[in-house]
C-alpha positions, 0 to 999 in steps of 0.5 A: 659346600660344592663351590669351585673357587677361582683363586688369586693372590695379592702377588698377582695384582702387580706386573711390569706391564701396565694393565696386565693385573686388571685384565687377569682379574677380568679373565679369572672372573669370566673363568668362574662364570664359565664354571657355573655355565659349563659345569653347573657348579657354584663358583666365586673369585677369591683374592687372598690378602687384598690389602697387601697388594692394594693397601697404602702403607706409610709413604708408599705410592700407588702404581698405575696397576694399583689404580687399574685394579681398583677401577676393575674391582669397582666396575665388577661390583657395579656392572658384574654382567658385562666383563670384557677382556679385550674382545669385540663387543657382543650384545649377547655376551652376558657373564654370570654374576660371580661373588668376589671374596677378598681376605685381608688384615686391614681394609682401612688401607684400601681406596675408600670408594672400593669398600663403601657400603653397597659395593663391599660387604665386610665381615670381621671374624674374631674367633671365640675360645671355642672356635679356636679350640675346635679349629686347632683340634682339627689340626691335630686330628691325625696326631691323636691329641684329645679335645682336653689336651688341645684345650690345655694348649689353647689356654696355656697360650691365649691371645695367639693367632691360629698360625701359632698353634700350627707352628707348634706342630712344625717346631716339634717336627723341626726338632725331631728332624734336627735330631735325626740329622745328628743321629745319621752323622750330622749335617756334614754327612747329610749330602753323602748319606742321601745323594751319594749312597751306593746302589744297594744302600738304603736311605736312612729312615726318618720316623715322624714324631708323635706330638705330645702335650709336653712337647707342644707346650715346650715348643710354644714356650720357645715361640713365645720367647722368640716373639718377645725378643722380636718385640723387645729388640726393636730391630725394625726401628733401628734399621729404619730410624731415619724415617722418623726424622 
């Protein structure tokens, strides 16, 4: 698309110094404006996982920085051409209007006036089976999996998040690395093999595995078992049982 985004994360929306996150947002917004002005490219300010930084969950309290960030975002939505980061007021200091794109999982936890109609356009993305297959197929392009094999994986593990299909590949590599460590003498010898070798001694060679359909399905079954264990054990409820009293 030719867009050069300026990216922020939810972790930058809090600071030990009051007002710092709000100033950072305005500074990043002006940076995106300068990209448009100086480079002639489209730009945007992208904030990942906004609800993780500003959302209210259970009995959590809103901090001063949370309030300032909400106010800053509301002001940018209402008056996008006048953005100051503390410098003296100049009538000619006009900022290009920059789109602000925020991602999140549950925007109902945000301050309601921030997400009202007219201030925020909300798009809910629910991928279809075809969308998921196409995305996963792109994930495995370098591994040589066919479209039919990817379709089989998606159909074997339906209703899973996209991260699940990426984790299948990671799990396959993890298992291959563990086997490689055992082959070169086990983890007890790993430091000596990699860091204390002689000058002319070559490093052990790791050959990346080629994920196959059977190996990926086996990894998927292992991940599903882990999911079921987490759901059935209810460890979080056990640790936080006093909150229900």
